[in-house]
LUMTI-829414 format. One record per residue: x negated, z, y of N, C-alpha, C in turn; residue number from 1. Coordinates in nm, 2 decimals, always signed. Each point is the difference from the previous one (the first is absolute). Example, Ala and Ser with C-alpha at 12.3 -4.5 7.8 and 13.67 -1.06 7.14 Angstrom:
2
+--------+--------+--------+--------+--------+--------+--------+--------+--------+------+
|   n.px |   n.pz |   n.py |  ca.px |  ca.pz |  ca.py |   c.px |   c.pz |   c.py | resi |
+--------+--------+--------+--------+--------+--------+--------+--------+--------+------+
|  -1.32 |  +0.78 |  -0.57 |  +0.09 |  +0.00 |  +0.12 |  -0.09 |  +0.00 |  +0.12 |    1 |
|  +0.04 |  -0.07 |  +0.11 |  -0.09 |  +0.00 |  +0.11 |  +0.08 |  +0.08 |  +0.11 |    2 |
+--------+--------+--------+--------+--------+--------+--------+--------+--------+------+
END
This chain:
165
+--------+--------+--------+--------+--------+--------+--------+--------+--------+------+
|   n.px |   n.pz |   n.py |  ca.px |  ca.pz |  ca.py |   c.px |   c.pz |   c.py | resi |
+--------+--------+--------+--------+--------+--------+--------+--------+--------+------+
|  +0.74 |  +0.65 |  +1.97 |  -0.03 |  +0.12 |  -0.08 |  +0.09 |  +0.00 |  -0.12 |    1 |
|  -0.05 |  +0.04 |  -0.12 |  +0.07 |  +0.00 |  -0.12 |  +0.07 |  +0.13 |  -0.01 |    2 |
|  +0.13 |  +0.00 |  -0.01 |  +0.08 |  +0.12 |  -0.02 |  +0.11 |  -0.02 |  -0.10 |    3 |
|  -0.01 |  -0.10 |  -0.08 |  +0.10 |  -0.04 |  -0.10 |  +0.01 |  +0.10 |  -0.11 |    4 |
|  +0.12 |  +0.02 |  -0.05 |  +0.02 |  +0.08 |  -0.12 |  -0.02 |  -0.09 |  -0.12 |    5 |
|  +0.00 |  +0.06 |  -0.11 |  -0.01 |  -0.08 |  -0.12 |  +0.12 |  -0.10 |  -0.02 |    6 |
|  -0.03 |  -0.12 |  -0.03 |  +0.10 |  -0.10 |  -0.01 |  +0.08 |  +0.03 |  -0.13 |    7 |
|  +0.13 |  +0.00 |  +0.02 |  +0.09 |  +0.04 |  -0.12 |  +0.08 |  -0.12 |  -0.04 |    8 |
|  -0.05 |  -0.08 |  -0.09 |  +0.07 |  -0.11 |  -0.06 |  -0.06 |  -0.03 |  -0.13 |    9 |
|  +0.09 |  -0.05 |  -0.09 |  -0.05 |  -0.05 |  -0.13 |  -0.02 |  -0.15 |  +0.00 |   10 |
|  +0.04 |  -0.06 |  +0.11 |  -0.01 |  -0.15 |  +0.01 |  -0.15 |  -0.03 |  +0.05 |   11 |
|  -0.08 |  -0.04 |  -0.10 |  -0.14 |  -0.02 |  +0.04 |  -0.03 |  -0.10 |  +0.11 |   12 |
|  +0.08 |  -0.11 |  +0.00 |  -0.02 |  -0.10 |  +0.11 |  +0.03 |  +0.07 |  +0.14 |   13 |
|  +0.10 |  +0.08 |  +0.01 |  +0.03 |  +0.07 |  +0.12 |  -0.11 |  +0.10 |  +0.03 |   14 |
|  -0.04 |  +0.07 |  -0.10 |  -0.11 |  +0.10 |  +0.01 |  -0.12 |  -0.06 |  +0.06 |   15 |
|  -0.05 |  -0.11 |  -0.06 |  -0.12 |  -0.06 |  +0.05 |  +0.01 |  -0.07 |  +0.14 |   16 |
|  +0.12 |  -0.04 |  +0.03 |  +0.03 |  -0.05 |  +0.13 |  -0.02 |  +0.11 |  +0.11 |   17 |
|  +0.06 |  +0.12 |  -0.04 |  -0.01 |  +0.12 |  +0.09 |  -0.15 |  +0.04 |  +0.01 |   18 |
|  -0.07 |  +0.00 |  -0.11 |  -0.15 |  +0.04 |  +0.00 |  -0.07 |  -0.10 |  +0.09 |   19 |
|  +0.03 |  -0.13 |  -0.01 |  -0.07 |  -0.10 |  +0.09 |  +0.03 |  +0.03 |  +0.15 |   20 |
|  +0.12 |  +0.03 |  +0.03 |  +0.03 |  +0.04 |  +0.14 |  -0.08 |  +0.12 |  +0.04 |   21 |
|  -0.01 |  +0.10 |  -0.08 |  -0.08 |  +0.12 |  +0.04 |  -0.14 |  -0.03 |  +0.01 |   22 |
|  -0.06 |  -0.09 |  -0.09 |  -0.14 |  -0.04 |  +0.02 |  -0.02 |  -0.07 |  +0.13 |   23 |
|  +0.09 |  -0.09 |  +0.03 |  -0.01 |  -0.08 |  +0.13 |  +0.00 |  +0.10 |  +0.12 |   24 |
|  +0.08 |  +0.10 |  -0.01 |  +0.00 |  +0.10 |  +0.11 |  -0.13 |  +0.07 |  +0.01 |   25 |
|  -0.06 |  +0.04 |  -0.12 |  -0.12 |  +0.08 |  +0.00 |  -0.12 |  -0.08 |  +0.05 |   26 |
|  -0.01 |  -0.13 |  -0.03 |  -0.12 |  -0.08 |  +0.04 |  +0.02 |  -0.08 |  +0.13 |   27 |
|  +0.12 |  +0.01 |  +0.06 |  +0.03 |  -0.09 |  +0.11 |  -0.11 |  +0.01 |  +0.11 |   28 |
|  -0.04 |  +0.12 |  +0.04 |  -0.09 |  +0.01 |  +0.11 |  -0.14 |  +0.05 |  -0.04 |   29 |
|  -0.03 |  +0.00 |  -0.13 |  -0.13 |  +0.05 |  -0.04 |  -0.09 |  -0.11 |  -0.05 |   30 |
|  -0.12 |  -0.02 |  +0.07 |  -0.09 |  -0.10 |  -0.04 |  -0.10 |  +0.04 |  -0.11 |   31 |
|  -0.01 |  +0.12 |  -0.03 |  -0.10 |  +0.05 |  -0.10 |  +0.05 |  -0.02 |  -0.14 |   32 |
|  -0.07 |  -0.08 |  -0.08 |  +0.05 |  -0.03 |  -0.13 |  -0.01 |  +0.12 |  -0.09 |   33 |
|  -0.09 |  +0.09 |  +0.02 |  -0.01 |  +0.12 |  -0.09 |  +0.11 |  +0.10 |  +0.03 |   34 |
|  +0.03 |  +0.02 |  +0.13 |  +0.12 |  +0.08 |  +0.03 |  +0.13 |  -0.06 |  -0.05 |   35 |
|  +0.01 |  -0.13 |  +0.00 |  +0.12 |  -0.06 |  -0.05 |  +0.01 |  +0.02 |  -0.15 |   36 |
|  -0.11 |  -0.02 |  -0.07 |  +0.00 |  +0.03 |  -0.15 |  +0.03 |  +0.14 |  -0.03 |   37 |
|  -0.05 |  +0.09 |  +0.08 |  +0.03 |  +0.15 |  -0.03 |  +0.15 |  +0.02 |  +0.02 |   38 |
|  +0.06 |  -0.05 |  +0.11 |  +0.14 |  +0.02 |  +0.02 |  +0.08 |  -0.08 |  -0.11 |   39 |
|  -0.04 |  -0.11 |  -0.04 |  +0.07 |  -0.08 |  -0.10 |  +0.00 |  +0.08 |  -0.14 |   40 |
|  -0.11 |  +0.06 |  -0.03 |  -0.01 |  +0.08 |  -0.12 |  +0.09 |  +0.12 |  +0.01 |   41 |
|  +0.00 |  +0.07 |  +0.11 |  +0.09 |  +0.11 |  +0.02 |  +0.15 |  -0.04 |  +0.00 |   42 |
|  +0.03 |  -0.11 |  +0.06 |  +0.14 |  -0.06 |  -0.01 |  +0.04 |  -0.02 |  -0.14 |   43 |
|  -0.08 |  -0.07 |  -0.08 |  +0.04 |  -0.02 |  -0.14 |  +0.01 |  +0.13 |  -0.08 |   44 |
|  -0.10 |  +0.09 |  +0.03 |  +0.00 |  +0.12 |  -0.07 |  +0.13 |  +0.09 |  +0.03 |   45 |
|  +0.05 |  -0.02 |  +0.12 |  +0.12 |  +0.08 |  +0.04 |  +0.12 |  -0.07 |  -0.05 |   46 |
|  +0.01 |  -0.13 |  -0.01 |  +0.12 |  -0.08 |  -0.03 |  +0.02 |  -0.03 |  -0.15 |   47 |
|  -0.11 |  -0.03 |  -0.07 |  +0.02 |  -0.05 |  -0.14 |  +0.03 |  +0.12 |  -0.09 |   48 |
|  +0.09 |  -0.01 |  -0.08 |  +0.04 |  +0.10 |  -0.10 |  -0.08 |  -0.01 |  -0.12 |   49 |
|  -0.02 |  +0.11 |  -0.07 |  -0.06 |  +0.00 |  -0.13 |  -0.14 |  -0.06 |  +0.00 |   50 |
|  -0.08 |  +0.04 |  +0.10 |  -0.14 |  -0.05 |  +0.00 |  -0.09 |  +0.13 |  +0.01 |   51 |
|  -0.13 |  -0.02 |  -0.05 |  -0.09 |  +0.11 |  +0.02 |  -0.13 |  -0.04 |  +0.07 |   52 |
|  -0.01 |  -0.13 |  +0.03 |  -0.12 |  -0.05 |  +0.08 |  +0.04 |  -0.13 |  +0.06 |   53 |
|  -0.04 |  -0.01 |  +0.13 |  +0.01 |  -0.13 |  +0.07 |  -0.11 |  -0.01 |  +0.10 |   54 |
|  -0.06 |  -0.12 |  +0.00 |  -0.11 |  -0.02 |  +0.10 |  -0.06 |  -0.14 |  -0.01 |   55 |
|  -0.11 |  -0.01 |  +0.07 |  -0.07 |  -0.12 |  +0.01 |  -0.14 |  +0.00 |  -0.04 |   56 |
|  -0.05 |  -0.11 |  -0.06 |  -0.14 |  -0.02 |  -0.03 |  -0.03 |  -0.12 |  +0.09 |   57 |
|  -0.11 |  +0.01 |  +0.07 |  -0.05 |  -0.10 |  +0.10 |  -0.11 |  -0.08 |  -0.07 |   58 |
|  +0.01 |  -0.14 |  +0.01 |  -0.10 |  -0.08 |  -0.06 |  -0.12 |  -0.01 |  +0.09 |   59 |
|  -0.11 |  +0.05 |  -0.05 |  -0.13 |  +0.01 |  +0.08 |  -0.11 |  -0.04 |  -0.09 |   60 |
|  -0.08 |  -0.09 |  +0.04 |  -0.13 |  -0.04 |  -0.07 |  +0.02 |  -0.02 |  -0.15 |   61 |
|  +0.11 |  -0.07 |  -0.04 |  +0.02 |  -0.04 |  -0.13 |  +0.07 |  +0.11 |  -0.09 |   62 |
|  +0.04 |  +0.11 |  +0.05 |  +0.07 |  +0.10 |  -0.07 |  +0.12 |  +0.06 |  +0.08 |   63 |
|  +0.08 |  +0.08 |  -0.07 |  +0.11 |  +0.07 |  +0.07 |  -0.05 |  +0.14 |  +0.03 |   64 |
|  +0.02 |  +0.05 |  +0.12 |  -0.04 |  +0.13 |  +0.05 |  +0.12 |  +0.07 |  +0.04 |   65 |
|  +0.01 |  +0.13 |  -0.04 |  +0.12 |  +0.08 |  +0.03 |  +0.03 |  +0.00 |  +0.15 |   66 |
|  +0.12 |  -0.02 |  +0.04 |  +0.05 |  +0.01 |  +0.14 |  +0.10 |  +0.11 |  +0.01 |   67 |
|  +0.08 |  +0.00 |  +0.11 |  +0.10 |  +0.10 |  +0.02 |  +0.10 |  +0.01 |  -0.12 |   68 |
|  +0.04 |  +0.12 |  -0.04 |  +0.09 |  +0.02 |  -0.11 |  +0.07 |  +0.13 |  +0.01 |   69 |
|  +0.10 |  +0.02 |  -0.08 |  +0.08 |  +0.12 |  -0.02 |  -0.01 |  +0.04 |  -0.15 |   70 |
|  -0.04 |  +0.11 |  -0.04 |  -0.01 |  +0.04 |  -0.14 |  -0.13 |  +0.08 |  -0.03 |   71 |
|  -0.02 |  +0.02 |  -0.12 |  -0.12 |  +0.07 |  -0.05 |  -0.13 |  -0.09 |  +0.03 |   72 |
|  -0.11 |  +0.06 |  +0.01 |  -0.13 |  -0.07 |  +0.02 |  -0.01 |  -0.11 |  -0.10 |   73 |
|  -0.06 |  -0.12 |  +0.04 |  +0.00 |  -0.12 |  -0.08 |  -0.14 |  -0.05 |  -0.01 |   74 |
|  -0.01 |  -0.10 |  -0.09 |  -0.13 |  -0.07 |  -0.02 |  -0.03 |  -0.07 |  +0.14 |   75 |
|  -0.13 |  +0.00 |  +0.03 |  -0.04 |  -0.05 |  +0.13 |  -0.05 |  -0.15 |  +0.00 |   76 |
|  -0.05 |  -0.04 |  -0.12 |  -0.05 |  -0.14 |  -0.01 |  +0.06 |  -0.06 |  -0.12 |   77 |
|  +0.06 |  -0.12 |  +0.01 |  +0.05 |  -0.07 |  -0.12 |  -0.05 |  -0.15 |  +0.01 |   78 |
|  -0.08 |  -0.04 |  -0.11 |  -0.04 |  -0.14 |  +0.00 |  +0.11 |  -0.09 |  -0.02 |   79 |
|  -0.01 |  -0.13 |  +0.05 |  +0.10 |  -0.10 |  -0.03 |  +0.01 |  -0.02 |  -0.15 |   80 |
|  +0.12 |  -0.01 |  -0.05 |  +0.02 |  -0.02 |  -0.14 |  +0.01 |  +0.13 |  -0.08 |   81 |
|  -0.02 |  +0.11 |  +0.06 |  +0.01 |  +0.13 |  -0.07 |  +0.13 |  +0.07 |  +0.04 |   82 |
|  +0.06 |  +0.05 |  -0.11 |  +0.13 |  +0.07 |  +0.02 |  +0.11 |  -0.08 |  +0.06 |   83 |
|  +0.11 |  +0.06 |  +0.03 |  +0.11 |  -0.08 |  +0.06 |  -0.03 |  -0.05 |  +0.14 |   84 |
|  -0.06 |  +0.08 |  +0.08 |  -0.03 |  -0.04 |  +0.14 |  -0.10 |  -0.11 |  +0.00 |   85 |
|  -0.11 |  +0.01 |  -0.07 |  -0.10 |  -0.10 |  -0.01 |  +0.05 |  -0.13 |  -0.06 |   86 |
|  +0.09 |  +0.01 |  -0.09 |  +0.05 |  -0.12 |  -0.07 |  +0.10 |  -0.07 |  +0.10 |   87 |
|  +0.08 |  +0.07 |  +0.07 |  +0.09 |  -0.06 |  +0.10 |  -0.07 |  -0.06 |  +0.11 |   88 |
|  -0.11 |  +0.06 |  +0.04 |  -0.08 |  -0.05 |  +0.11 |  -0.07 |  -0.13 |  -0.05 |   89 |
|  -0.06 |  +0.00 |  -0.12 |  -0.07 |  -0.12 |  -0.05 |  +0.10 |  -0.11 |  -0.02 |   90 |
|  +0.12 |  +0.02 |  -0.06 |  +0.09 |  -0.10 |  -0.02 |  +0.08 |  -0.04 |  +0.12 |   91 |
|  +0.00 |  +0.09 |  +0.11 |  +0.07 |  -0.02 |  +0.12 |  +0.15 |  -0.01 |  -0.03 |   92 |
|  +0.05 |  +0.08 |  -0.09 |  +0.14 |  +0.01 |  -0.03 |  +0.05 |  +0.14 |  -0.03 |   93 |
|  +0.12 |  +0.02 |  +0.03 |  +0.06 |  +0.13 |  -0.03 |  +0.01 |  +0.03 |  -0.15 |   94 |
|  -0.04 |  +0.12 |  -0.03 |  +0.01 |  +0.04 |  -0.15 |  +0.09 |  +0.13 |  +0.00 |   95 |
|  +0.10 |  -0.01 |  -0.09 |  +0.09 |  +0.11 |  -0.03 |  -0.04 |  +0.05 |  -0.14 |   96 |
|  -0.03 |  +0.12 |  -0.02 |  -0.04 |  +0.06 |  -0.12 |  +0.11 |  +0.10 |  -0.04 |   97 |
|  +0.09 |  -0.03 |  -0.10 |  +0.10 |  +0.09 |  -0.04 |  -0.05 |  +0.13 |  -0.06 |   98 |
|  -0.11 |  -0.01 |  -0.07 |  -0.06 |  +0.11 |  -0.07 |  -0.15 |  -0.01 |  +0.01 |   99 |
|  -0.06 |  +0.09 |  +0.08 |  -0.15 |  -0.02 |  +0.03 |  -0.08 |  +0.02 |  -0.13 |  100 |
|  +0.05 |  +0.07 |  -0.10 |  -0.07 |  +0.02 |  -0.13 |  -0.02 |  -0.13 |  -0.07 |  101 |
|  +0.08 |  -0.10 |  +0.03 |  -0.01 |  -0.13 |  -0.07 |  -0.07 |  -0.10 |  +0.08 |  102 |
|  -0.06 |  +0.03 |  +0.12 |  -0.08 |  -0.09 |  +0.08 |  -0.15 |  +0.02 |  -0.04 |  103 |
|  -0.06 |  -0.11 |  -0.06 |  -0.14 |  +0.02 |  -0.04 |  -0.09 |  +0.02 |  +0.12 |  104 |
|  -0.08 |  +0.11 |  -0.01 |  -0.09 |  +0.03 |  +0.11 |  +0.06 |  +0.07 |  +0.12 |  105 |
|  +0.12 |  +0.06 |  -0.02 |  +0.07 |  +0.07 |  +0.11 |  -0.09 |  +0.12 |  +0.04 |  106 |
|  -0.02 |  +0.01 |  +0.13 |  -0.08 |  +0.11 |  +0.06 |  +0.10 |  +0.12 |  +0.04 |  107 |
|  -0.01 |  +0.11 |  -0.07 |  +0.09 |  +0.11 |  +0.02 |  -0.06 |  +0.10 |  +0.10 |  108 |
|  +0.05 |  -0.01 |  +0.13 |  -0.04 |  +0.10 |  +0.10 |  +0.09 |  +0.12 |  -0.01 |  109 |
|  +0.12 |  -0.02 |  -0.04 |  +0.10 |  +0.11 |  -0.01 |  +0.06 |  -0.01 |  -0.14 |  110 |
|  -0.02 |  +0.10 |  -0.08 |  +0.05 |  -0.01 |  -0.14 |  +0.15 |  +0.00 |  -0.01 |  111 |
|  +0.07 |  +0.04 |  +0.11 |  +0.14 |  +0.00 |  +0.00 |  +0.06 |  -0.14 |  +0.02 |  112 |
|  -0.08 |  -0.10 |  +0.04 |  +0.05 |  -0.13 |  +0.02 |  +0.04 |  -0.07 |  -0.13 |  113 |
|  +0.12 |  -0.06 |  +0.00 |  +0.05 |  -0.06 |  -0.12 |  +0.02 |  -0.15 |  +0.02 |  114 |
|  +0.03 |  -0.04 |  +0.13 |  +0.02 |  -0.14 |  +0.03 |  -0.06 |  -0.03 |  +0.14 |  115 |
|  -0.03 |  -0.13 |  +0.03 |  -0.07 |  -0.03 |  +0.12 |  +0.04 |  -0.14 |  +0.04 |  116 |
|  -0.01 |  -0.02 |  +0.13 |  +0.01 |  -0.14 |  +0.06 |  -0.12 |  -0.01 |  +0.10 |  117 |
|  -0.06 |  -0.12 |  +0.00 |  -0.11 |  -0.03 |  +0.10 |  +0.03 |  -0.13 |  +0.06 |  118 |
|  +0.00 |  -0.01 |  +0.13 |  +0.02 |  -0.12 |  +0.08 |  -0.12 |  -0.03 |  +0.08 |  119 |
|  -0.05 |  -0.12 |  -0.02 |  -0.12 |  -0.04 |  +0.09 |  +0.05 |  -0.02 |  +0.14 |  120 |
|  -0.09 |  +0.03 |  +0.09 |  +0.02 |  -0.03 |  +0.14 |  -0.09 |  -0.11 |  +0.04 |  121 |
|  +0.06 |  -0.12 |  +0.03 |  -0.07 |  -0.12 |  +0.03 |  +0.05 |  -0.05 |  +0.14 |  122 |
|  -0.10 |  -0.03 |  +0.09 |  +0.04 |  -0.05 |  +0.13 |  +0.04 |  -0.15 |  -0.01 |  123 |
|  +0.05 |  -0.05 |  +0.12 |  +0.05 |  -0.14 |  +0.01 |  -0.11 |  -0.10 |  -0.03 |  124 |
|  -0.13 |  +0.03 |  +0.01 |  -0.11 |  -0.09 |  -0.03 |  -0.03 |  +0.01 |  -0.15 |  125 |
|  +0.07 |  +0.08 |  -0.08 |  -0.03 |  +0.01 |  -0.14 |  -0.11 |  +0.10 |  -0.04 |  126 |
|  -0.04 |  +0.08 |  +0.10 |  -0.11 |  +0.10 |  -0.02 |  +0.06 |  +0.13 |  -0.06 |  127 |
|  -0.06 |  +0.05 |  -0.11 |  +0.04 |  +0.13 |  -0.06 |  -0.04 |  +0.11 |  +0.09 |  128 |
|  +0.09 |  +0.08 |  +0.05 |  -0.03 |  +0.11 |  +0.08 |  +0.00 |  +0.14 |  -0.07 |  129 |
|  +0.07 |  +0.00 |  -0.11 |  +0.01 |  +0.12 |  -0.08 |  +0.12 |  +0.00 |  -0.09 |  130 |
|  +0.04 |  +0.12 |  -0.05 |  +0.12 |  +0.01 |  -0.08 |  +0.08 |  +0.12 |  +0.04 |  131 |
|  +0.13 |  -0.01 |  -0.03 |  +0.09 |  +0.11 |  +0.01 |  +0.03 |  +0.05 |  -0.14 |  132 |
|  -0.02 |  +0.13 |  -0.03 |  +0.01 |  +0.05 |  -0.13 |  +0.10 |  +0.11 |  +0.00 |  133 |
|  +0.10 |  +0.00 |  -0.09 |  +0.10 |  +0.10 |  -0.01 |  +0.01 |  +0.04 |  -0.15 |  134 |
|  -0.01 |  +0.14 |  -0.02 |  +0.01 |  +0.05 |  -0.13 |  +0.13 |  +0.09 |  -0.01 |  135 |
|  +0.05 |  +0.01 |  -0.13 |  +0.12 |  +0.08 |  -0.02 |  -0.02 |  +0.08 |  -0.13 |  136 |
|  +0.06 |  +0.12 |  +0.00 |  +0.00 |  +0.08 |  -0.12 |  +0.11 |  -0.04 |  -0.10 |  137 |
|  +0.07 |  -0.10 |  +0.04 |  +0.12 |  -0.05 |  -0.08 |  -0.04 |  -0.14 |  -0.06 |  138 |
|  +0.02 |  -0.01 |  -0.13 |  -0.02 |  -0.13 |  -0.07 |  +0.10 |  -0.10 |  +0.06 |  139 |
|  -0.05 |  -0.13 |  +0.01 |  +0.08 |  -0.11 |  +0.04 |  +0.06 |  +0.02 |  +0.14 |  140 |
|  -0.07 |  +0.07 |  +0.09 |  +0.06 |  +0.03 |  +0.13 |  +0.02 |  -0.12 |  +0.09 |  141 |
|  -0.09 |  -0.10 |  -0.02 |  +0.00 |  -0.12 |  +0.09 |  +0.05 |  -0.12 |  -0.06 |  142 |
|  +0.07 |  -0.08 |  +0.08 |  +0.05 |  -0.13 |  -0.05 |  -0.02 |  -0.11 |  +0.10 |  143 |
|  +0.06 |  -0.12 |  -0.02 |  -0.03 |  -0.11 |  +0.09 |  +0.05 |  +0.02 |  +0.14 |  144 |
|  +0.11 |  +0.08 |  +0.02 |  +0.05 |  +0.04 |  +0.13 |  -0.11 |  +0.08 |  +0.08 |  145 |
|  -0.06 |  +0.09 |  -0.07 |  -0.11 |  +0.08 |  +0.06 |  -0.11 |  -0.09 |  +0.04 |  146 |
|  -0.03 |  -0.09 |  -0.09 |  -0.11 |  -0.10 |  +0.02 |  +0.03 |  -0.08 |  +0.13 |  147 |
|  +0.12 |  -0.05 |  +0.01 |  +0.03 |  -0.08 |  +0.12 |  +0.00 |  +0.08 |  +0.13 |  148 |
|  +0.05 |  +0.12 |  -0.01 |  +0.00 |  +0.09 |  +0.12 |  -0.14 |  +0.04 |  +0.04 |  149 |
|  -0.08 |  +0.04 |  -0.10 |  -0.14 |  +0.04 |  +0.03 |  -0.09 |  -0.12 |  +0.04 |  150 |
|  +0.03 |  -0.12 |  -0.05 |  -0.07 |  -0.12 |  +0.04 |  +0.03 |  -0.03 |  +0.15 |  151 |
|  +0.12 |  +0.01 |  +0.04 |  +0.04 |  -0.02 |  +0.14 |  -0.07 |  +0.11 |  +0.09 |  152 |
|  +0.00 |  +0.12 |  -0.05 |  -0.07 |  +0.11 |  +0.07 |  -0.15 |  -0.03 |  +0.02 |  153 |
|  -0.06 |  -0.04 |  -0.11 |  -0.15 |  -0.04 |  +0.01 |  -0.02 |  -0.12 |  +0.09 |  154 |
|  +0.09 |  -0.09 |  -0.01 |  -0.02 |  -0.12 |  +0.09 |  +0.01 |  +0.03 |  +0.15 |  155 |
|  +0.09 |  +0.10 |  +0.03 |  +0.01 |  +0.04 |  +0.14 |  -0.13 |  +0.07 |  +0.04 |  156 |
|  -0.06 |  +0.08 |  -0.09 |  -0.12 |  +0.07 |  +0.03 |  -0.12 |  -0.10 |  +0.02 |  157 |
|  +0.00 |  -0.10 |  -0.09 |  -0.10 |  -0.11 |  +0.01 |  +0.00 |  -0.07 |  +0.13 |  158 |
|  +0.11 |  -0.01 |  +0.06 |  +0.02 |  -0.07 |  +0.13 |  -0.05 |  +0.08 |  +0.12 |  159 |
|  -0.03 |  +0.12 |  -0.02 |  -0.05 |  +0.08 |  +0.11 |  -0.14 |  -0.03 |  +0.04 |  160 |
|  -0.04 |  +0.01 |  +0.12 |  -0.13 |  -0.03 |  +0.05 |  -0.09 |  +0.12 |  -0.04 |  161 |
|  -0.13 |  -0.03 |  +0.01 |  -0.10 |  +0.11 |  -0.01 |  -0.06 |  +0.03 |  -0.14 |  162 |
|  +0.04 |  -0.07 |  -0.10 |  -0.05 |  +0.03 |  -0.13 |  -0.15 |  -0.03 |  +0.00 |  163 |
|  -0.08 |  +0.08 |  -0.07 |  -0.15 |  -0.03 |  -0.01 |  -0.02 |  -0.13 |  -0.06 |  164 |
|  -0.11 |  -0.07 |  +0.04 |  -0.03 |  -0.13 |  -0.06 |  -0.10 |  +0.01 |  -0.10 |  165 |
+--------+--------+--------+--------+--------+--------+--------+--------+--------+------+
END
């Protein structure tokens, strides 16, 4: 059962290590992928500072479809190659956007978002499962340490059983 208080540290490596531990606790005995993504979104929404949206888009039938999230209502379908999420999914690489106004084709679901990071979720067989998307109302909120921490988080989620095929 998740009962953790907000992690209080400015050391990002330590922060993401603690978040990984909390994620492991949340998913330890739960076989349902959707329940795990819902709790993962809630965990990040509770723990990450200076964010206004966090959630998942699931790769289905050649596009990204909105999954569990925390924040304002969002776009429900994103084609590969479109916006930050679709581009990260198509390239299969993490994208950090310091200023969303400078990203060509940025899809603005929340006008308050100023920066964004999107991490593809890819299983051990190399299959794209979806993306983890995090938005912030703060310019330049995300850096390489966030990328490394969120990539490890996504990798842990990708290793869970039950994802739709």
